[in-house]
C-alpha positions in Angstrom: -57.4 93.0 -43.1 -58.6 89.0 -42.7 -60.7 87.7 -45.4 -64.6 86.1 -44.5 -65.2 89.3 -41.8 -68.4 91.9 -41.9 -68.4 95.2 -43.6 -66.2 98.2 -42.5 -68.8 100.8 -42.1 -66.6 103.1 -40.0 -63.1 104.6 -40.3 -61.4 106.5 -36.6 -58.6 108.6 -37.6 -56.2 110.0 -36.4 -54.8 113.5 -36.0 -51.5 114.6 -35.9 -48.9 111.9 -37.7 -51.3 110.5 -39.5 -53.6 113.2 -41.3 -51.2 116.3 -40.6 -47.2 116.9 -40.0 -47.5 119.4 -36.9 -44.3 119.6 -36.0 -43.8 122.3 -36.9 -46.2 124.0 -35.4 -45.3 122.3 -32.2 -42.1 123.2 -32.6 -42.6 127.0 -32.9 -44.5 127.0 -30.4 -42.4 124.9 -27.7 -39.7 127.2 -28.4 -41.5 130.4 -28.4 -42.4 129.2 -24.9 -39.1 128.0 -23.7 -37.7 131.5 -24.8 -40.2 133.1 -22.1 -38.4 130.6 -19.7 -34.7 131.8 -21.2 -34.1 128.1 -22.1 -32.3 126.7 -26.2 -34.7 126.0 -28.7 -35.1 122.6 -29.3 -35.5 120.6 -32.9 -37.8 119.1 -34.5 -36.5 115.4 -34.0 -36.4 116.2 -29.9 -40.3 117.0 -30.4 -41.5 114.7 -32.8 -40.8 111.9 -30.8 -42.6 113.7 -27.5 -45.9 113.6 -29.8 -49.1 111.4 -29.3 -49.7 111.6 -25.7 -51.0 115.0 -25.3 -50.2 118.6 -24.3 -49.2 117.6 -20.7 -46.6 114.8 -21.5 -45.2 117.0 -24.3 -44.7 119.7 -22.2 -43.1 117.5 -19.7 -41.2 115.9 -22.1 -39.7 119.6 -23.4 -39.2 120.3 -20.1 -37.1 117.8 -18.7 -34.6 118.5 -21.4 -33.4 121.1 -18.8 -34.8 120.6 -15.3 -35.2 117.7 -13.1 -38.6 115.7 -12.2 -38.7 118.2 -9.3 -37.7 121.4 -11.6 -40.7 120.2 -14.1 -43.5 120.0 -11.9 -42.4 123.3 -10.8 -42.8 124.9 -14.0 -45.1 122.8 -15.5 -48.2 125.1 -15.1 -46.8 128.5 -16.4 -45.1 126.5 -19.2 -48.5 125.0 -20.1 -49.9 128.4 -20.4 -47.7 129.8 -22.4 -47.4 127.0 -24.8 -50.7 127.1 -25.2 -51.2 130.6 -25.7 -48.0 130.5 -28.7 -49.6 127.4 -30.1 -53.5 129.1 -30.2 -52.0 131.9 -32.0 -50.2 129.7 -34.8 -52.3 126.8 -34.9 -52.3 124.9 -38.5 -49.7 128.2 -39.8 -46.7 125.8 -40.6 -48.6 122.1 -40.3 -49.0 120.2 -43.2 -51.2 117.7 -45.1 -50.1 114.4 -45.8 -50.1 113.0 -49.3 -53.8 111.3 -50.3 -55.5 112.6 -47.1 -58.0 114.5 -48.8 -58.2 112.4 -51.4 -58.3 109.0 -48.9 -61.1 111.1 -46.9 -63.1 111.6 -49.8 -62.9 108.1 -51.3 -64.2 107.2 -47.3 -66.8 109.6 -47.6 -68.3 108.0 -50.9 -68.1 105.1 -49.3 -70.5 106.1 -47.2 -68.1 105.2 -44.2 -69.2 107.0 -41.2 -66.0 109.1 -39.8 -64.4 109.8 -36.5 -61.2 112.0 -35.8 -59.9 110.8 -32.5 -56.7 112.6 -31.4 -54.8 113.2 -27.8 -54.9 116.6 -28.6 -56.8 119.3 -26.8 -60.3 119.7 -28.2 -59.2 123.4 -28.3 -56.5 122.8 -30.7 -58.3 120.1 -32.7 -61.6 121.7 -33.8 -59.8 124.8 -35.5 -56.9 122.9 -36.9 -59.2 120.4 -38.8 -61.5 123.6 -40.0 -58.4 125.4 -41.1 -56.9 122.4 -43.0 -60.5 121.7 -44.8 -60.8 118.1 -43.1 -63.8 119.4 -40.8 -66.2 118.6 -43.1 -65.5 115.2 -43.4 -65.7 113.9 -39.7 -69.3 113.5 -38.1 -67.6 113.1 -34.9 -64.2 114.8 -33.1 -62.7 113.6 -30.0 -59.5 115.2 -28.4 -57.7 114.1 -25.6 -59.6 115.8 -22.0 -62.8 114.7 -24.0 -63.3 111.5 -21.9 -62.0 110.1 -19.0 -59.1 108.4 -20.6 -57.4 108.7 -23.4 -55.6 106.8 -26.0 -53.7 104.0 -25.9 -56.7 103.5 -23.5 -60.0 101.7 -25.6 -62.4 104.6 -24.1 -62.4 106.5 -26.7 -62.4 104.3 -29.5 -65.1 102.3 -27.7 -67.3 105.9 -27.5 -67.1 106.1 -31.2 -68.8 102.2 -31.4 -71.3 103.6 -29.4 -71.7 106.6 -30.9 -72.2 105.2 -34.2 -74.2 102.4 -33.2 -71.8 99.8 -34.5 -70.1 96.7 -33.0 -66.1 97.5 -33.4 -65.8 94.8 -35.6 -67.9 97.4 -37.9 -64.9 100.0 -37.5 -61.1 100.8 -38.6 -58.9 102.7 -36.9 -56.0 104.4 -38.3 -53.0 105.9 -36.7 -49.3 106.3 -36.6 -48.5 105.6 -33.3 -48.5 102.3 -30.7 -51.0 104.4 -29.1 -53.5 104.5 -32.1 -53.1 100.4 -32.3 -53.0 100.1 -28.7 -56.5 101.4 -27.9 -58.4 100.1 -31.5 -56.8 96.5 -30.7 -58.2 96.5 -27.0 -61.8 98.0 -27.9 -61.8 95.3 -30.9 -61.7 97.3 -34.1 -59.6 96.9 -37.2 -55.8 98.3 -36.9 -54.4 100.0 -40.0 -50.8 101.9 -39.4 -49.0 104.8 -41.3 -45.3 104.6 -41.6 -44.0 108.1 -41.8 -45.7 109.7 -38.4 -44.2 109.9 -35.5 -44.3 106.9 -33.3 -42.4 108.4 -30.2 -39.1 107.6 -32.7 -39.7 103.7 -32.5 -40.4 102.3 -36.2 -44.8 101.5 -36.7 -43.9 97.5 -37.5 -43.1 97.1 -34.2 -47.0 97.9 -33.3 -49.9 95.5 -33.3 -51.7 96.4 -36.6 -53.8 94.4 -39.5 -51.6 96.1 -41.9 -49.4 99.0 -42.9 -50.9 101.7 -45.7 -48.6 104.0 -47.1 -51.4 106.8 -46.9 -55.1 107.3 -46.5 -55.8 106.8 -49.5 -54.4 103.3 -49.9 -56.6 102.7 -46.4 -58.9 103.9 -48.4 -58.2 101.3 -51.2 -57.9 98.5 -48.7 -61.6 99.0 -46.9 -63.1 99.2 -50.5 -61.6 95.7 -51.3 -62.3 94.1 -48.0 -66.0 95.5 -48.2 -66.7 94.0 -51.8 -65.4 90.7 -51.0 -67.7 90.5 -47.7 -70.6 91.3 -49.6 
């Protein structure tokens, strides 16, 4: 983060791959769905490379392991219905918090930063998951992938949060694990911090356009605190 800029007043944080490792949940739900179609189970690495662009993209990718484009489209409605049924049944049962998440969120809250969670995950999955993992109380706003006409990497969700908070994008930091997060935040004019431990479609997050790589949300909070101290 560059010196000489104004105070950071809000943060927008991604969910899957940033606060929670949800690939184990995805794997269970996907493989239960695949069993209904008599398809072989898929592994965590295959699933992780498909995470981040919403449920429909995820299930299209999973079906593409076995079907051509026409076959994917034929099976997609039933596969989506089965996946959603299985995911809702186990949502959060196998997910784990990344190190420093609670500590980082608490530190940001203590700085009186306004906080939003923006995810491409459906809101029907995101809200119960945040509640189950003890994260919901930290967030004033939560937007899922279908809450707005366009989702990340489009900047619309980031700009909507800025409007909701009545803040300029330059007053807001977005934190995520993927190029989707970085592209959306950069296009909106927000600061961009990235964590290196998430999914990012199988590519290094260091390739994304960010203002810094942080090892945890706690490190992100420390960086924001230092920035605001120097900006005062």
